[in-house]
DONUPA-327956 format. One line per field, with one value per residue (C-alpha): residue number from 1; chain; x, y, z. Coordinates in steps of 0.2 Angstrom, whole numbers, plus 5000, padded with zeros to 4 digits. Each point is the difference from the previous one (the first is absolute). Last residue first. Layout:
<nodes>
zamar <- NUM	...
nulum <- A	...
u <- X	...
v <- Y	...
w <- Z	...
</nodes>
This chain:
<nodes>
zamar <- 77	76	75	74	73	72	71	70	69	68	67	66	65	64	63	62	61	60	59	58	57	56	55	54	53	52	51	50	49	48	47	46	45	44	43	42	41	40	39	38	37	36	35	34	33	32	31	30	29	28	27	26	25	24	23	22	21	20	19	18	17	16	15	14	13	12	11	10	9	8	7	6	5	4	3	2	1
nulum <- A	A	A	A	A	A	A	A	A	A	A	A	A	A	A	A	A	A	A	A	A	A	A	A	A	A	A	A	A	A	A	A	A	A	A	A	A	A	A	A	A	A	A	A	A	A	A	A	A	A	A	A	A	A	A	A	A	A	A	A	A	A	A	A	A	A	A	A	A	A	A	A	A	A	A	A	A
u <- 4808	4999	4998	5018	5007	5009	5008	5013	5011	4984	4997	4983	4997	4993	4990	4994	5016	5001	5009	4984	4991	5013	5000	4981	5001	5014	4990	4985	5011	5007	4982	4994	5014	4996	4982	5000	5002	5019	5008	5008	5007	5009	4994	5011	5002	5018	4995	4991	5007	4999	5004	5013	5010	4992	5006	5016	5009	4988	5009	5016	4992	4994	4981	4992	4997	4986	5003	4987	5002	4990	4996	5017	5000	5005	4982	4991	5010
v <- 5073	5017	4992	4993	5017	5002	4983	5007	4986	4991	4981	4992	4982	4987	4986	4983	4994	4986	5009	5000	5009	5013	5003	5002	5013	5010	5000	5006	5014	5005	5001	5010	5012	5001	5005	5016	5013	5001	4997	5018	4999	4984	4986	4994	4985	4998	4987	4984	4987	4981	4990	4986	5004	5008	5018	5005	5006	5005	5015	4989	4989	4983	5001	4998	5016	5005	5017	5012	5012	5012	5007	4998	5009	4992	4998	4998	4988
w <- 4983	5008	5017	4998	4998	5016	4998	4987	4993	4995	4998	4998	5005	4989	5008	4995	4991	4987	4987	4989	5015	5002	4981	5000	5014	4991	4984	5009	5008	4984	4992	5014	4997	4982	5004	4988	5014	4998	4983	4997	5018	4997	5011	5014	5012	5004	5013	5002	5012	5000	5016	4999	5016	5015	5003	5008	4985	4986	4993	4998	4987	5005	5001	4983	4989	4989	4991	4992	4986	4989	4983	4993	4983	4984	4994	5017	5010
</nodes>
């Protein structure tokens, strides 16, 4: 948050919801990764990723997988 505005968002999910059917159970997935246009270019995305990596370790996981509903843009990330 920057004042009352949301600067960005990131979600961490554990396998189990319907979008992960057929994948190994217990994996952590990152998604909904967005930084508000006015906040871009200030390193906020890197801070989100650092937070996600630290949380992954704290939860006892070695890997965090990235989820996107649009696989054609994976290279962009």
